[in-house]
C-alpha atoms as one frame of an Amber mdcrd trajectory, in Angstrom:
protein
 -11.774  14.764 -10.485 -13.267  11.841  -9.246 -14.604  11.840  -5.450 -13.743
   8.679  -3.554 -15.787   7.587  -0.478 -15.590   5.589   2.321 -16.795   2.330
   0.719 -13.795   2.867  -1.717 -11.026   3.171   1.284 -12.174   0.677   3.667
 -11.403  -2.459   1.637  -7.851  -1.199   1.075  -7.789  -0.538   4.923  -9.418
  -3.924   6.160  -6.923  -5.888   3.649  -3.861  -3.775   4.891  -4.070  -4.218
   8.493  -5.427  -7.681   8.324  -2.239  -8.959   6.110   0.219  -6.745   8.324
  -1.245  -8.688  11.447  -1.132 -11.966  10.039   2.303 -12.088   7.913   4.238
  -9.686  10.042   2.651  -9.398  13.483   2.163  -5.896  12.926  -1.058  -4.015
  14.781  -0.988  -0.985  12.574  -3.377   1.908  13.806  -5.020   3.671  10.888
  -4.121   7.218  10.776  -6.344  10.347   9.243  -6.804  10.025   5.660  -5.620
  13.108   3.561  -5.012  14.179  -0.166  -1.528  13.796  -0.768   0.648  14.678
  -4.075   2.216  11.439  -4.503   5.697  12.751  -4.088   8.575  10.568  -2.746
  12.010  10.946  -1.280  15.162   9.226  -1.653  14.646   7.005   1.472  11.441
   5.672  -0.022  10.703   2.128  -1.308   7.104   2.103  -3.262   5.090  -0.700
  -4.072   2.830   0.565  -6.931  -0.058  -1.909  -8.130  -3.059  -1.029 -10.458
  -6.465  -2.333 -10.439  -8.889  -3.085 -13.061 -12.416  -4.193 -13.453 -15.598
  -2.555 -12.147 -13.093  -0.187 -10.326  -9.778   1.341 -12.062  -6.968   3.207
 -10.150  -3.602   2.498  -8.719  -2.495   1.827  -5.074   1.215   2.941  -3.845
   2.326   1.197  -0.585   5.208   3.361   0.595   7.704   2.746   3.289  10.808
   4.528   4.334  13.940   2.261   4.092  14.118   1.425   7.796  10.257   0.655
   7.770  10.807  -1.665   4.606  13.581  -3.377   6.323  11.703  -3.976   9.770
   8.725  -5.183   7.677  10.928  -7.365   5.453  12.683  -8.936   8.824   9.287
  -9.990  10.184   7.990 -11.563   7.101  11.260 -13.776   6.773  12.118 -14.050
  10.365  15.754 -12.862  10.349  17.257  -9.469  10.540  17.015  -7.114   7.292
  19.364  -4.299   7.157  19.457  -3.336   3.626  16.936  -3.612   1.012  18.522
  -6.337  -1.277  16.707  -8.402  -3.705  15.470 -10.749  -1.051  14.109  -8.056
   0.685  12.443  -6.362  -2.174  10.830  -9.688  -3.173   9.288  -9.974   0.395
   7.923  -5.989   0.158   6.584  -7.054  -3.369   4.801 -10.142  -2.026   3.106
  -8.170   0.894   1.788  -5.747  -1.753   0.400  -8.606  -3.633  -1.255 -10.125
  -0.465  -2.729  -6.680   0.570  -3.907  -5.948  -2.917  -5.329  -9.846  -3.514
  -7.198  -9.207  -0.066  -8.492  -6.037  -1.253  -9.924  -7.593  -4.288 -11.452
 -10.070  -2.175 -13.224  -7.704   0.206 -14.524  -5.606  -2.838 -15.925  -8.900
  -4.277 -17.934  -9.960  -1.216 -19.682  -6.287  -1.856 -20.129  -7.357  -5.649
 -17.339  -4.930  -7.147 -15.055  -7.499  -9.408 -11.339  -6.272  -9.678  -8.377
  -7.568 -10.758  -4.690  -6.669  -9.903  -1.501  -5.945 -12.045   1.603  -7.302
 -10.855   3.524  -4.957  -8.490   6.243  -2.406  -9.524   8.958  -1.537  -6.915
  10.535   1.737  -6.857  12.883   3.397  -4.871  14.210   7.348  -4.831  12.837
  10.487  -5.519   9.786  10.806  -7.777   6.768  12.372  -8.311   3.552  11.001
  -9.856   0.662  12.295 -11.149  -2.924  11.241 -11.701  -4.847  13.582 -14.097
  -8.222  11.737 -13.431  -8.268  11.785  -9.525  -6.853  12.639  -6.274  -4.199
  10.669  -4.322  -5.623   9.696  -0.935  -3.153   8.736   1.670  -3.837   6.839
   4.851  -1.035   6.533   6.987  -0.665   3.179   8.985   1.218   3.483  12.234
   3.030   0.956  14.250   5.281   0.514  17.245   6.210   3.127  19.561   8.847
   4.268  17.198   5.632   5.480  15.143   6.555   3.536  12.124   4.527   4.606
   9.265   3.275   2.645   5.962   1.586   4.732   3.491  -1.419   3.519   1.447
  -1.763   5.635  -1.203  -5.238   5.041  -3.422  -6.350   6.749  -6.716  -9.456
   5.796  -8.195 -10.649   6.660 -11.576 -14.332   7.795 -11.775 -16.785   7.069
 -14.447
């Protein structure tokens, strides 16, 4: 299993907190990173975006349904109570913006990556990465402690 260091994680966090602030007016606090088995449950929406180039791997951005609805509402400026096609489109676009900004942050460090189109999934599922551990960094916002999970798996050399 490949090791991941802080220089690999920080660009994801910088981009995530920046986009959440700019697009959703959310001041997310970064929680403590931990190794997580990438298993998700029925009430979860996951955006999966791969990255290739000088670094390869996958980012999974996971939200409980109520958090995904809250973020979609903030992005679209109207109440969203269910994850319909429009709300899913907004969440996918959020993932694109986060990962596009992540690629930009990496480029300022001399690391070129490209991102894949997002895939959205929901429901119970378990993913397996045979080449690395999955690092999960929770982003917490609001007094209700709403959580967005940024899951990162980077393939080593």
